N, C-alpha and C positions, 0 to 999 in steps of 0.2 A: 569577493569570494561568493560563490553561489551560496544560497541558503534555501533549504527546504523545511517547512514547517508543517508539521502535521498537526489534525484537529479532528474532533469528533468522537473520540474515544469514550468509554465510559462504562456503567453497569447496566446489564440488560439480562432479562431472563431467557432461559433456554426456547427457542422457536422465535425468538424476536428479531428485531433489525437494526443495524447502525450503520450510517455512512461515514466514512472517514475522508478527509479531505488532505491534499498535500500540496502547499501553494508553493511554487518557486518563484525565486527572486534574484536579482543580480546575475542573471545568465547571460553571458556572452559569447556562448558558443552552440554548435547544433546537439540536439539530444539524439542519441539511437534509441534509447527506450528508457521507460519510467518502469518502475515495479514496486510491489510490496512485499515484504518479508515481515515474518514475526519469530518472536523468541519466547518461548515459554520457560518458567521458573525451572531451573535444572537441566535446560534442553539447548541444543544448538539453534542459532538462528536458521530458519527456513524459507523457502521460496513460497509464494503465496499465489501471486499474478504479476504479469507484465503485460506492457502495451508498446509496440514498437513504432518507430516513426512512422511507417506507412500504415499504421492502423491494426495490424494485426495482434492478437492476443493471446497469452498463453496461461494456464492456471495449473496449481497443483491439483493432483487427484481428489484430495482429500476436501477441496472446496469447490469443484466443478458442479456446475448448475446450481449452487447457491450464492456465490459471490460473482460481482461483476466489476471489472476495472473499465475506467472510462476517462476521458480527458476533456477538458475545455480550453482549447489554445488561447482563446482571448482573454481567459482569466489566469492563464499560466498554473492551472490547477489540475491535478490529477485525482480522481475519486476512486474508492472502494466501496461499493454497496455491498453489504452483507446481510444475506437473508438465512432464515432458518438456522440462527447461531445455536451451537451446542457448546457445551460446559469445556468441550476440548478444543474450541477455538480461542478460550482463554490465553492471552499474552500480550507482549507488548508489540504493537504494529509499527513497523519502520517503512519510511518512504525510501526510495533507492532512484537515482538518476545516474545513467551512463552516458557518457559523452561520446559524440560519435567518432570523431577523429583521434582521440587518445585511447578512449576505452576506459577512461577514470571513472571511479564510482565516487558518488556522493551519497550521504546519509542524511536523512532528518533525524531528531532527538528521540522521536517515538511517542507512541500515544498508547495508553493502556486499554485493554478491552477485558472485560471480565463479564463472563456468561455464568450466571446461575442456575443451579438445577432445580 
């Protein structure tokens, strides 16, 4: 069973930076895309950023220009560099993987990001 393990969350002051990592293991199929989602208390999970098989990326409007998604295929890791953090970025951040042929989604356990004002 594929495993996604996030790391890099923590407490940071507004204006600061964090880099999240998502290590993928036990994968035996092609990946269509990997993405980051987040869920704030009392809110629905929302899309943050994605990176597709060919390398193209998408971002939520709320993080454009501040967050950057990237990947290191050799390390089976996807990153989310978060700069100029705001208190409203506070949430649990989840790593997502979408399989190429089945479209099935896989999720990590999440990592907490807290931005203080």
